[in-house]
Backbone bond lengths (Angstrom), bond angles and torsions (degrees), N, CA, C in turn:
res aa  C-N    CA-C-N  psi(-1)  N-CA   C-N-CA  omega(-1)  CA-C   N-CA-C  phi
1 M - - - 1.460 - - 1.532 110.75 -
2 V 1.330 117.08 -43.30 1.461 121.32 -179.34 1.527 110.06 -61.71
3 T 1.345 115.57 -45.21 1.466 119.85 179.95 1.525 111.04 -63.63
4 A 1.323 116.31 -40.28 1.467 120.66 -179.40 1.529 110.88 -63.23
5 I 1.337 116.66 -41.48 1.468 120.57 178.98 1.524 110.69 -63.66
6 K 1.337 116.06 -43.12 1.464 120.20 179.95 1.532 111.10 -63.50
7 M 1.346 115.55 -43.87 1.461 119.55 -179.53 1.528 111.36 -66.00
8 F 1.337 116.81 -41.17 1.464 120.83 179.40 1.527 110.37 -63.60
9 D 1.318 116.25 -45.44 1.461 121.28 179.88 1.528 110.40 -60.30
10 L 1.341 116.38 -45.30 1.465 120.81 -179.52 1.526 111.24 -64.40
11 A 1.338 116.31 -41.57 1.463 120.48 -179.21 1.528 111.23 -63.93
12 V 1.332 116.82 -41.78 1.468 120.69 180.00 1.525 110.58 -63.94
13 L 1.329 116.59 -43.97 1.464 120.33 -179.58 1.525 111.53 -63.69
14 I 1.331 116.59 -43.68 1.461 120.26 -179.77 1.528 110.22 -64.27
15 Y 1.321 116.28 -39.91 1.468 120.06 179.36 1.534 110.23 -63.26
16 I 1.332 117.00 -48.19 1.473 120.57 -179.24 1.528 110.52 -61.85
17 A 1.343 115.89 -42.85 1.460 119.85 -178.86 1.530 111.74 -64.69
18 N 1.341 116.19 -44.34 1.467 120.63 -174.43 1.523 113.50 -75.06
19 Y 1.320 117.25 -38.08 1.459 119.56 -171.12 1.533 114.41 -106.94
20 I 1.330 116.69 -4.74 1.468 119.51 176.71 1.531 110.88 -123.46
21 L 1.336 116.27 -56.44 1.466 119.15 -175.03 1.528 112.84 -70.69
22 V 1.333 116.93 -44.37 1.470 119.55 -177.59 1.531 111.85 -63.34
23 P 1.350 119.79 -53.58 1.472 117.98 -179.44 1.522 114.87 -68.22
24 K 1.346 117.51 -34.70 1.462 119.84 -175.45 1.525 113.45 -81.81
25 F 1.323 116.98 -27.92 1.473 118.97 -175.00 1.530 112.99 -121.41
26 L 1.335 117.22 -53.44 1.465 119.69 -175.03 1.522 111.77 -65.11
27 Y 1.353 117.80 -47.01 1.459 120.87 -178.81 1.524 112.36 -72.45
28 R 1.324 117.30 -15.68 1.465 120.59 176.13 1.525 111.88 -98.93
29 K 1.334 114.81 13.89 1.469 123.20 174.56 1.527 113.63 63.94
30 K 1.335 115.90 28.39 1.464 120.33 174.29 1.531 107.73 -97.12
31 Y 1.336 115.18 67.50 1.449 122.18 -169.43 1.531 113.13 -65.52
32 L 1.322 117.42 -44.94 1.463 120.33 -178.21 1.522 111.43 -64.47
33 L 1.330 115.89 -42.49 1.463 120.08 178.97 1.526 110.75 -65.38
34 F 1.331 115.65 -39.70 1.471 119.92 177.54 1.527 110.79 -61.59
35 A 1.354 116.40 -47.24 1.462 120.79 -178.05 1.532 110.95 -63.01
36 F 1.332 116.37 -41.96 1.469 119.82 -179.10 1.532 111.19 -63.70
37 I 1.340 116.29 -48.89 1.470 119.75 -178.57 1.523 110.76 -66.06
38 F 1.335 116.26 -39.82 1.463 120.29 -178.22 1.525 111.26 -63.41
39 I 1.337 116.65 -48.79 1.465 120.91 -178.82 1.521 110.78 -65.28
40 S 1.329 116.57 -41.65 1.470 120.33 178.33 1.522 110.96 -62.32
41 M 1.323 116.11 -43.09 1.464 120.66 -179.18 1.526 111.11 -61.96
42 V 1.334 116.83 -46.41 1.467 120.46 -179.59 1.522 110.64 -65.44
43 G 1.340 116.77 -41.14 1.458 120.04 -179.66 1.520 112.73 -64.00
44 V 1.324 116.46 -49.15 1.472 120.97 179.82 1.521 110.57 -62.72
45 S 1.326 116.23 -42.58 1.467 120.31 179.37 1.524 111.41 -62.16
46 S 1.330 116.69 -39.73 1.464 120.36 179.50 1.528 111.39 -64.43
47 I 1.325 116.15 -41.91 1.471 120.20 179.26 1.521 111.03 -63.34
48 I 1.342 115.92 -45.83 1.469 119.94 179.08 1.524 110.88 -62.53
49 K 1.329 115.46 -42.58 1.468 119.44 179.85 1.524 111.12 -61.95
50 M 1.340 117.70 -41.75 1.463 120.70 179.47 1.531 111.25 -65.22
51 Q 1.322 115.88 -37.17 1.470 119.68 177.30 1.535 110.68 -61.99
52 I 1.326 116.08 -46.04 1.470 120.20 -179.19 1.523 110.72 -65.32
53 L 1.331 116.85 -46.80 1.469 120.30 -178.74 1.524 111.53 -66.19
54 G 1.352 116.14 -35.75 1.460 119.42 178.62 1.516 112.42 -61.63
55 R 1.322 115.89 -40.76 1.470 119.96 179.37 1.533 112.00 -73.42
56 L 1.340 116.34 -36.62 1.465 118.63 -179.92 1.524 112.09 -70.02
57 T 1.330 116.03 -39.11 1.477 120.12 -176.64 1.534 112.45 -97.52
58 H 1.351 115.40 2.18 1.479 120.22 -179.63 1.535 110.63 56.43
59 T 1.344 114.01 48.92 1.472 119.86 179.13 1.521 108.03 -114.36
60 P 1.339 118.49 98.35 1.470 121.74 -176.69 1.527 113.21 -59.80
61 Q 1.350 116.33 -29.68 1.467 118.79 -177.86 1.534 111.78 -60.94
62 L 1.324 116.38 -33.58 1.469 119.44 179.99 1.521 111.41 -73.31
63 I 1.344 116.13 -33.05 1.462 119.74 -179.70 1.519 110.33 -74.39
64 N 1.299 117.21 -48.13 1.463 122.34 179.78 1.529 108.68 -99.28
65 W 1.312 115.40 62.89 1.468 120.30 -170.93 1.527 113.44 -74.45
66 T 1.329 118.29 -11.42 1.465 119.34 -178.94 1.526 112.91 -68.09
67 T 1.345 116.17 -20.56 1.471 118.40 179.69 1.526 111.51 -73.96
68 D 1.307 117.41 -27.57 1.471 121.69 177.63 1.524 108.38 -125.67
69 F 1.307 114.73 60.59 1.466 119.72 -172.26 1.526 112.20 -59.42
70 K 1.345 117.02 -44.91 1.467 120.01 -176.97 1.524 111.51 -63.25
71 I 1.341 115.09 -41.19 1.473 118.91 179.44 1.521 110.39 -64.16
72 R 1.327 116.15 -45.48 1.469 119.53 179.24 1.536 110.79 -63.90
73 L 1.345 115.82 -36.95 1.453 120.60 -179.12 1.524 111.21 -64.10
74 Y 1.355 116.06 -48.20 1.467 120.04 -176.46 1.526 112.82 -78.92
75 D 1.326 117.39 -27.50 1.464 119.79 -177.52 1.519 113.41 -89.18
76 N 1.332 117.81 -24.93 1.465 120.00 -173.68 1.531 113.88 -123.47
77 I 1.333 116.39 -57.52 1.457 118.93 -171.29 1.528 112.30 -69.17
78 I 1.343 117.51 -49.87 1.475 120.05 -177.22 1.529 111.94 -63.69
79 P 1.359 119.30 -47.92 1.487 117.87 176.30 1.531 112.33 -58.28
80 H 1.333 115.18 -39.76 1.461 120.20 178.23 1.523 110.42 -60.77
81 F 1.306 115.73 -43.84 1.457 121.80 179.94 1.530 111.22 -59.10
82 F 1.332 117.13 -47.86 1.469 120.61 -177.12 1.526 112.31 -71.05
83 L 1.320 118.15 -30.83 1.464 120.44 176.32 1.519 111.01 -65.72
84 V 1.334 116.24 -42.42 1.460 119.60 178.02 1.527 110.60 -67.67
85 I 1.337 116.73 -40.09 1.462 121.30 176.48 1.524 110.29 -57.92
86 A 1.349 116.60 -40.80 1.468 120.20 179.15 1.523 110.80 -62.38
87 G 1.335 115.92 -41.38 1.464 119.48 177.53 1.516 112.16 -62.63
88 V 1.340 117.12 -40.34 1.460 121.75 178.05 1.528 109.97 -66.01
89 A 1.336 116.90 -39.13 1.467 120.96 179.88 1.522 111.27 -61.48
90 V 1.327 116.68 -39.97 1.469 120.44 177.49 1.526 110.40 -61.56
91 K 1.336 116.19 -41.91 1.466 121.26 178.31 1.532 110.93 -63.03
92 L 1.325 117.20 -44.57 1.458 120.98 -178.93 1.529 111.32 -63.20
93 I 1.337 115.75 -41.61 1.467 119.74 179.30 1.531 110.48 -64.73
94 A 1.331 116.26 -43.82 1.470 120.35 179.09 1.524 110.90 -62.14
95 D 1.353 117.03 -42.31 1.469 120.77 178.64 1.523 111.09 -64.70
96 Y 1.331 116.26 -36.22 1.470 120.41 179.98 1.524 110.43 -63.39
97 F 1.330 116.44 -48.53 1.466 119.19 -179.67 1.526 111.31 -67.11
98 R 1.337 116.98 -33.97 1.458 120.26 176.76 1.534 110.71 -64.98
99 M 1.331 115.82 -40.11 1.453 120.08 178.91 1.532 111.21 -67.43
100 Q 1.339 116.58 -39.73 1.458 119.87 177.55 1.525 111.01 -62.02
101 K 1.339 115.52 -40.85 1.466 119.53 177.92 1.516 111.01 -63.36
102 R 1.334 116.18 -39.98 1.460 120.68 179.44 1.518 111.20 -65.51
103 L 1.335 116.86 -40.08 1.464 120.46 178.46 1.526 110.99 -63.24
104 V 1.338 116.35 -38.49 1.466 120.21 177.12 1.522 110.26 -63.78
105 E 1.331 116.57 -41.63 1.464 120.70 178.68 1.525 110.80 -63.53
106 I 1.339 116.41 -41.39 1.461 119.93 179.21 1.523 110.61 -63.68
107 A 1.341 116.36 -43.03 1.463 120.27 179.41 1.529 110.77 -62.63
108 K 1.334 115.66 -41.02 1.464 119.76 178.52 1.518 110.91 -65.21
109 E 1.333 115.72 -42.45 1.460 120.50 179.80 1.521 110.95 -62.15
110 K 1.324 117.02 -43.24 1.457 120.36 179.72 1.525 111.01 -66.38
111 A 1.345 116.09 -38.02 1.459 119.33 178.44 1.522 111.05 -63.35
112 E 1.335 116.64 -41.61 1.457 120.79 178.26 1.529 111.07 -65.87
113 T 1.342 115.48 -38.88 1.470 119.72 178.42 1.522 111.05 -62.53
114 E 1.345 115.87 -44.15 1.454 120.10 179.20 1.521 111.19 -63.69
115 L 1.351 116.20 -39.24 1.457 120.00 179.46 1.529 110.54 -63.55
116 N 1.335 115.78 -45.75 1.463 119.43 178.34 1.527 111.59 -63.72
117 F 1.343 114.47 -35.67 1.461 119.53 178.20 1.529 110.69 -63.97
118 L 1.349 116.11 -43.28 1.461 119.81 179.53 1.527 111.41 -65.23
119 K 1.339 115.04 -38.04 1.462 119.02 178.92 1.525 111.41 -63.65
120 S 1.347 115.86 -33.06 1.461 119.91 -177.09 1.527 112.49 -77.83
121 Q 1.340 116.35 -15.06 1.468 119.61 -177.47 1.530 110.62 -87.27
122 I 1.305 115.93 64.75 1.461 120.79 179.37 1.524 107.69 -87.56
123 N 1.304 114.70 97.37 1.460 121.50 178.01 1.532 112.40 48.26
124 P 1.334 118.48 63.81 1.470 120.65 -178.16 1.528 113.23 -63.40
125 H 1.340 117.11 -29.38 1.468 119.06 179.46 1.530 110.74 -63.34
126 F 1.317 115.49 -40.06 1.461 119.17 177.30 1.523 110.41 -62.28
127 L 1.352 115.85 -40.09 1.462 120.58 -179.06 1.524 110.94 -63.75
128 F 1.334 116.85 -44.55 1.461 120.05 -179.72 1.531 111.67 -67.93
129 N 1.309 116.40 -37.29 1.466 119.06 177.52 1.529 110.56 -64.24
130 S 1.335 115.70 -36.99 1.465 119.85 178.29 1.523 110.50 -66.18
131 L 1.341 116.45 -41.39 1.464 120.30 178.57 1.522 111.15 -63.30
132 N 1.326 116.36 -39.95 1.468 119.46 178.25 1.527 110.97 -63.92
133 S 1.331 114.99 -38.24 1.458 118.63 178.68 1.520 110.87 -64.04
134 V 1.332 116.37 -43.51 1.462 120.85 178.44 1.524 110.41 -63.42
135 Y 1.327 115.73 -38.75 1.474 120.74 -179.29 1.532 110.65 -58.10
136 F 1.339 116.45 -45.10 1.461 119.50 -177.30 1.523 112.16 -77.24
137 L 1.339 117.09 -15.77 1.457 119.95 175.56 1.530 111.80 -77.59
138 I 1.327 115.70 -22.76 1.464 119.86 -179.55 1.522 109.84 -73.51
139 D 1.301 115.30 135.17 1.464 120.15 -179.97 1.522 111.02 -56.22
140 K 1.326 117.40 137.43 1.466 122.17 -176.72 1.523 112.36 -61.03
141 N 1.298 116.73 -27.22 1.461 119.74 179.67 1.532 112.40 -75.55
142 N 1.301 115.59 -18.00 1.475 120.04 -179.61 1.532 108.66 -86.79
143 T 1.330 115.32 69.11 1.471 120.42 -175.78 1.529 112.44 -64.44
144 E 1.324 116.83 -32.32 1.470 119.68 -178.51 1.528 111.16 -64.38
145 A 1.325 116.51 -42.65 1.465 120.26 179.24 1.529 110.67 -67.08
146 R 1.332 116.37 -40.54 1.466 119.99 179.13 1.533 111.26 -64.51
147 Q 1.321 116.57 -41.34 1.460 120.02 178.85 1.527 110.82 -64.96
148 A 1.331 116.52 -39.67 1.460 120.18 179.35 1.517 110.69 -63.12
149 L 1.317 117.24 -44.00 1.461 120.81 179.36 1.522 110.96 -66.14
150 H 1.329 115.73 -35.62 1.470 119.56 178.50 1.531 110.54 -65.56
151 K 1.317 116.86 -41.93 1.472 120.66 177.72 1.529 110.82 -62.83
152 F 1.331 114.68 -43.53 1.458 118.81 179.57 1.529 110.78 -62.23
153 S 1.321 116.14 -40.44 1.464 120.78 178.70 1.532 110.83 -62.68
154 D 1.339 116.80 -41.74 1.467 121.14 178.42 1.530 111.17 -63.73
155 M 1.341 115.91 -41.08 1.467 119.41 178.94 1.519 111.13 -63.98
156 L 1.328 116.02 -42.29 1.460 120.47 -179.91 1.526 111.18 -65.71
157 R 1.327 115.89 -40.70 1.470 120.35 178.34 1.530 110.45 -62.95
158 Y 1.317 116.36 -39.40 1.469 120.97 178.87 1.522 110.54 -62.08
159 Q 1.350 116.40 -45.43 1.457 120.05 -178.02 1.523 112.55 -68.35
160 L 1.335 116.32 -36.71 1.466 119.55 -174.84 1.520 113.22 -83.77
161 Y 1.325 116.39 -37.49 1.460 118.96 -171.05 1.527 114.65 -111.36
162 E 1.324 117.60 -34.27 1.467 120.04 -177.27 1.521 111.46 -81.97
163 V 1.333 116.53 -41.96 1.466 121.02 -176.67 1.514 109.21 -82.90
164 K 1.325 116.12 112.33 1.462 120.69 -178.63 1.524 111.83 -130.74
165 G 1.341 116.47 33.15 1.459 120.19 178.39 1.514 114.01 79.77
166 E 1.351 117.64 2.28 1.453 121.29 179.60 1.522 109.76 -113.07
167 E 1.333 115.81 167.11 1.461 119.47 176.84 1.525 110.15 -64.04
168 I 1.336 114.90 149.94 1.452 119.70 -176.39 1.527 109.07 -130.66
169 S 1.320 117.17 158.04 1.461 120.17 -177.63 1.522 110.17 -65.36
170 I 1.320 116.13 144.20 1.466 120.93 -178.71 1.525 110.68 -64.29
171 E 1.344 117.62 -29.40 1.454 120.19 179.76 1.532 111.34 -62.01
172 K 1.336 116.79 -40.16 1.469 120.32 179.82 1.531 110.60 -70.25
173 E 1.317 116.30 -37.72 1.468 119.87 178.61 1.530 110.18 -65.03
174 I 1.332 116.71 -39.23 1.467 120.56 177.56 1.526 110.89 -64.86
175 G 1.345 116.69 -42.09 1.464 120.32 177.17 1.518 111.99 -59.57
176 Y 1.332 115.85 -39.20 1.464 120.65 178.52 1.529 110.64 -64.63
177 L 1.331 116.34 -42.53 1.467 120.41 178.50 1.530 111.04 -62.79
178 K 1.325 116.48 -40.67 1.469 120.17 -179.52 1.527 111.18 -64.29
179 D 1.343 116.71 -40.64 1.465 119.61 177.92 1.523 110.79 -63.64
180 Y 1.313 116.65 -41.82 1.464 120.22 179.89 1.531 111.02 -63.72
181 I 1.324 115.74 -44.58 1.471 119.87 179.37 1.522 110.98 -62.83
182 G 1.344 115.95 -39.54 1.463 119.82 178.78 1.520 112.00 -61.18
183 L 1.326 116.96 -41.39 1.466 120.12 178.60 1.523 111.04 -67.31
184 Q 1.321 116.92 -41.05 1.464 120.20 -179.44 1.525 111.66 -64.90
185 K 1.300 116.71 -36.30 1.467 120.14 -179.96 1.532 111.07 -66.71
186 L 1.334 116.58 -29.56 1.455 119.80 179.17 1.527 112.04 -69.43
187 R 1.331 116.13 -34.82 1.459 120.08 -174.53 1.529 113.45 -96.14
188 T 1.339 117.42 -2.60 1.466 120.21 -176.71 1.519 109.77 -121.31
189 E 1.317 115.98 127.84 1.464 121.00 179.46 1.526 111.05 -94.56
190 N 1.324 115.60 161.05 1.470 122.53 177.86 1.532 111.47 50.60
191 I 1.326 115.19 55.98 1.460 120.28 -178.35 1.522 109.74 -137.03
192 S 1.331 115.14 141.89 1.460 121.86 176.32 1.528 108.31 -122.68
193 V 1.334 116.25 121.40 1.467 121.21 -178.22 1.521 109.21 -121.15
194 Q 1.323 115.62 125.26 1.467 121.69 175.30 1.525 108.62 -115.57
195 F 1.323 116.06 124.20 1.466 121.35 178.86 1.522 107.40 -121.53
196 N 1.329 116.07 103.11 1.460 121.96 -177.48 1.523 109.77 -103.70
197 V 1.321 116.20 122.69 1.463 122.40 -179.64 1.514 109.15 -116.77
198 D 1.329 116.68 121.99 1.457 121.98 -179.39 1.531 110.71 -67.89
199 E 1.318 116.39 151.38 1.467 120.89 -179.55 1.527 112.49 -62.52
200 G 1.333 116.35 -24.23 1.461 119.76 -178.82 1.513 114.06 -79.08
201 M 1.338 117.35 -0.74 1.458 120.94 -178.50 1.527 110.76 -83.33
202 K 1.320 116.00 74.89 1.456 121.62 178.38 1.528 109.29 -163.95
203 S 1.327 113.85 161.13 1.469 122.01 173.50 1.533 113.42 63.19
204 F 1.332 117.46 36.61 1.460 120.14 168.25 1.523 108.27 -150.37
205 R 1.315 116.45 167.25 1.458 121.61 -173.41 1.527 110.56 -121.74
206 I 1.325 115.16 148.32 1.463 121.04 175.71 1.530 108.92 -136.89
207 E 1.308 116.17 171.87 1.454 120.44 175.29 1.530 109.42 -66.67
208 P 1.336 118.25 137.44 1.470 120.43 -175.97 1.524 112.70 -72.44
209 L 1.320 115.28 152.90 1.468 123.89 174.86 1.527 112.33 56.36
210 L 1.326 115.94 32.29 1.457 120.44 -179.62 1.524 111.50 -90.24
211 L 1.319 117.13 -27.90 1.465 121.54 -174.45 1.529 113.05 -94.96
212 I 1.325 116.97 -27.96 1.460 120.88 -172.97 1.530 113.45 -59.69
213 P 1.352 121.45 -37.60 1.471 118.72 179.63 1.523 113.31 -61.33
214 L 1.332 117.06 -31.30 1.465 119.87 179.08 1.526 110.91 -70.55
215 V 1.337 116.32 -35.19 1.465 120.23 176.35 1.529 109.87 -71.50
216 E 1.330 116.35 -42.20 1.469 120.22 177.04 1.522 110.80 -57.35
217 N 1.332 115.82 -41.09 1.466 120.64 -179.19 1.528 111.05 -61.77
218 S 1.347 116.33 -37.76 1.467 118.99 -179.01 1.525 111.49 -66.11
219 F 1.339 117.66 -36.81 1.461 120.45 176.69 1.532 111.10 -73.80
220 K 1.318 115.50 -37.28 1.468 119.95 -177.86 1.525 111.88 -63.83
221 H 1.341 116.63 -40.08 1.465 121.02 -175.65 1.536 112.45 -107.16
222 L 1.326 115.93 19.49 1.461 119.91 179.76 1.532 110.14 -64.53
223 S 1.316 115.29 147.16 1.467 120.80 177.76 1.534 110.71 -63.00
224 H 1.328 115.99 161.72 1.461 121.48 178.49 1.533 109.56 -123.22
225 F 1.321 115.60 54.71 1.455 120.17 -178.87 1.526 110.63 -70.68
226 I 1.315 115.19 148.26 1.466 120.73 176.02 1.537 108.13 -129.42
227 N 1.308 116.66 -171.90 1.475 121.90 179.31 1.526 112.39 60.39
228 G 1.341 116.36 38.91 1.456 120.20 173.80 1.514 115.95 88.22
229 K 1.323 118.22 -12.88 1.469 119.64 179.36 1.518 109.44 -78.00
230 K 1.342 117.40 128.38 1.454 121.54 -172.49 1.525 112.67 -79.42
231 N 1.317 113.54 145.29 1.457 121.68 169.05 1.528 106.21 -98.83
232 E 1.309 117.34 115.05 1.465 121.27 -169.03 1.527 112.37 -117.48
233 I 1.326 113.91 145.01 1.470 122.57 172.10 1.523 107.39 -130.56
234 Q 1.304 115.95 128.61 1.466 121.60 178.31 1.527 108.96 -121.84
235 I 1.325 115.74 123.70 1.467 121.73 -178.45 1.519 108.28 -122.60
236 D 1.318 116.27 126.36 1.467 121.45 179.72 1.521 109.28 -127.21
237 L 1.321 115.06 131.65 1.462 121.72 -179.32 1.518 108.06 -130.45
238 S 1.347 115.70 118.93 1.461 119.05 -176.75 1.522 110.19 -143.97
239 R 1.322 114.33 168.57 1.469 121.39 179.39 1.520 108.29 -135.76
240 Q 1.344 115.00 122.94 1.462 120.38 -178.82 1.520 109.88 -143.12
241 N 1.326 115.63 131.29 1.472 122.22 175.55 1.524 112.27 51.83
242 G 1.348 115.52 46.04 1.456 119.43 177.22 1.513 114.72 71.88
243 E 1.327 116.94 20.00 1.458 121.29 -177.30 1.526 109.82 -132.77
244 M 1.326 116.28 132.82 1.457 120.92 176.49 1.526 108.88 -91.74
245 N 1.328 116.14 129.82 1.462 121.81 179.73 1.521 109.10 -115.52
246 F 1.325 116.00 122.10 1.460 121.74 -179.78 1.521 108.32 -124.54
247 Q 1.323 116.52 119.12 1.461 121.62 -177.61 1.520 109.83 -125.83
248 V 1.328 115.42 131.11 1.461 122.07 177.37 1.523 107.95 -125.71
249 R 1.350 115.95 121.83 1.467 121.63 179.89 1.531 108.87 -124.42
250 N 1.302 116.23 139.61 1.453 119.92 175.65 1.520 110.50 -144.19
251 T 1.325 115.38 148.49 1.460 119.72 175.59 1.521 109.01 -68.44
252 T 1.314 115.75 144.93 1.461 119.93 -174.91 1.516 110.24 -142.83
253 E 1.293 113.95 160.84 1.459 120.33 177.81 1.523 111.49 -107.34
254 G 1.359 115.89 18.73 1.462 120.77 175.81 1.511 112.89 100.90
255 K 1.353 114.88 164.82 1.462 124.77 175.59 1.518 113.82 69.62
256 Q 1.345 117.53 6.88 1.462 117.66 -175.79 1.521 112.73 -75.12
257 V 1.350 117.38 -35.94 1.462 120.06 179.17 1.516 110.10 -59.92
258 H 1.342 115.95 -44.07 1.465 119.96 179.49 1.525 110.92 -62.81
259 E 1.331 116.72 -42.81 1.454 120.47 179.70 1.519 110.94 -65.76
260 F 1.325 115.87 -40.06 1.470 120.21 -179.59 1.520 110.49 -63.47
261 S 1.333 116.54 -42.23 1.460 121.26 -174.55 1.517 112.42 -73.48
262 N 1.346 116.90 -36.34 1.453 119.46 -171.59 1.522 114.49 -109.80
263 N 1.319 117.60 -29.80 1.455 120.25 -176.59 1.516 110.90 -128.41
264 G 1.330 116.13 38.40 1.452 119.84 -174.98 1.505 114.03 -67.26
265 G 1.327 116.92 -20.59 1.448 119.46 -179.90 1.510 112.10 92.11
266 I 1.336 114.56 174.78 1.461 120.37 -175.07 1.515 111.12 -62.83
267 G 1.364 118.05 -39.49 1.453 120.38 -176.35 1.508 113.23 -60.82
268 L 1.329 117.85 -49.28 1.463 121.33 -177.57 1.520 111.48 -70.54
269 N 1.314 117.04 -39.65 1.463 119.62 176.54 1.521 110.57 -63.36
270 N 1.325 115.53 -36.29 1.460 120.29 178.33 1.520 111.18 -65.35
271 V 1.343 116.58 -38.73 1.470 120.43 178.03 1.526 110.27 -61.20
272 K 1.327 116.86 -47.96 1.466 120.74 -179.58 1.525 110.75 -59.40
273 R 1.344 116.19 -43.95 1.468 120.67 -179.30 1.524 110.92 -65.75
274 R 1.329 116.60 -43.83 1.463 120.05 -179.55 1.518 111.31 -65.13
275 L 1.323 117.06 -37.77 1.464 120.26 177.21 1.522 110.94 -62.24
276 Q 1.332 117.02 -41.20 1.458 121.09 179.75 1.524 111.34 -64.73
277 L 1.333 116.74 -37.64 1.457 121.01 -176.89 1.529 112.72 -82.14
278 L 1.331 116.54 -41.69 1.463 120.34 -170.83 1.525 113.37 -94.11
279 Y 1.334 117.00 -27.01 1.466 120.22 179.19 1.534 109.86 -128.42
280 P 1.331 117.94 57.04 1.475 119.58 -178.98 1.525 111.46 -64.02
281 E 1.325 115.60 127.42 1.465 122.34 179.60 1.529 112.32 60.27
282 K 1.323 116.50 18.44 1.461 120.63 178.89 1.527 111.64 -126.69
283 H 1.316 116.42 15.33 1.457 119.04 -179.41 1.519 110.38 -142.02
284 Q 1.318 114.41 161.41 1.464 121.57 177.11 1.523 108.05 -145.07
285 L 1.323 116.60 122.90 1.458 122.51 179.24 1.523 108.52 -115.51
286 I 1.323 116.03 115.79 1.464 121.79 -176.17 1.524 109.11 -116.67
287 I 1.321 117.05 126.59 1.459 122.68 -178.88 1.524 108.49 -121.74
288 S 1.331 116.49 128.17 1.465 119.07 -178.86 1.524 109.94 -151.29
289 E 1.330 115.46 164.07 1.453 121.63 177.39 1.516 108.74 -142.26
290 T 1.337 116.52 119.66 1.469 121.03 -178.60 1.520 110.29 -142.77
291 K 1.306 115.71 133.30 1.467 123.43 172.94 1.530 113.01 50.07
292 G 1.320 115.37 49.13 1.451 119.95 175.36 1.505 115.84 79.17
293 W 1.318 117.25 7.92 1.469 121.87 178.53 1.528 109.93 -119.71
294 F 1.314 115.69 134.23 1.467 121.59 172.69 1.522 107.93 -100.81
295 D 1.310 116.46 131.16 1.466 121.63 -169.54 1.535 110.30 -128.67
296 V 1.330 115.95 126.42 1.474 122.08 173.69 1.518 107.73 -122.59
297 Q 1.330 116.36 125.17 1.464 121.09 178.65 1.527 108.84 -122.47
298 L 1.306 115.54 127.59 1.454 121.58 177.79 1.523 108.92 -120.45
299 K 1.328 115.95 125.63 1.467 121.76 177.75 1.516 108.53 -120.78
300 I 1.333 116.01 129.66 1.458 121.27 -179.53 1.524 109.08 -129.52
301 K 1.321 116.19 127.68 1.458 120.86 174.54 1.532 108.67 -78.02
302 L 1.317 115.65 122.36 1.454 120.93 -177.14 1.526 110.74 -86.30
303 N 1.332 115.99 149.88 1.468 120.35 178.53 1.519 109.47 -71.93
């Protein structure tokens, strides 16, 4: 019974230290607060444990430990303290190796992205020259076609020259989304698209091409209502309390959650993987479908 109580007490302390104190205080660089709470926790726990053991074993010295403070300190509190410290050390070492593994995965992912990017750059100058030639072939009165080609050219330039595997300004990412939405609106009839951007969406950087697959998904699985009923897409982008909130909603005719989860395609699977690698424990992706609306919400804690 005595051994079981000691083991239970030690296990509880190690659990609290590793899964509450370390992530909430130590990893957030609140060292003094961590040390104070940790020492207080071990001290109080040791006193309570001695009280319980004293009554179970009928040892008055453990109950009235103030009379032999030094003995109680060296026999109970200090060993208890170092045992819990050892448990915390194991956690820190495990987290360190886990973080190193994650960094290796991120480096590998970025290397693969750069390789794919280089493969896609098959004579981009020739491509842009061809687009310019097509642009001037279009009749000047056909402003809609010229604007569409101009948007497409801007999107291509962004992908080829702006995106280089590094974080990019949110303003450029928003411009890319607007060009994509503009092209989609040209090719889709009976559609209403609202793109609301909060005033706080500026002066910070995010990973490039992270938001576009979610917008693509909304157009891909958009409802096909007729007889005057609108097919709607609502996109909201805001920043609050150091967190970027991106929400994409579209009208649907059902089964979209299942398709998103199981047959989302390379783009959506890539988003989930990139979020895990680039924003570990700093993002939240929520997918839901209610009352004819499909809803995707992405929250990212900004540095």
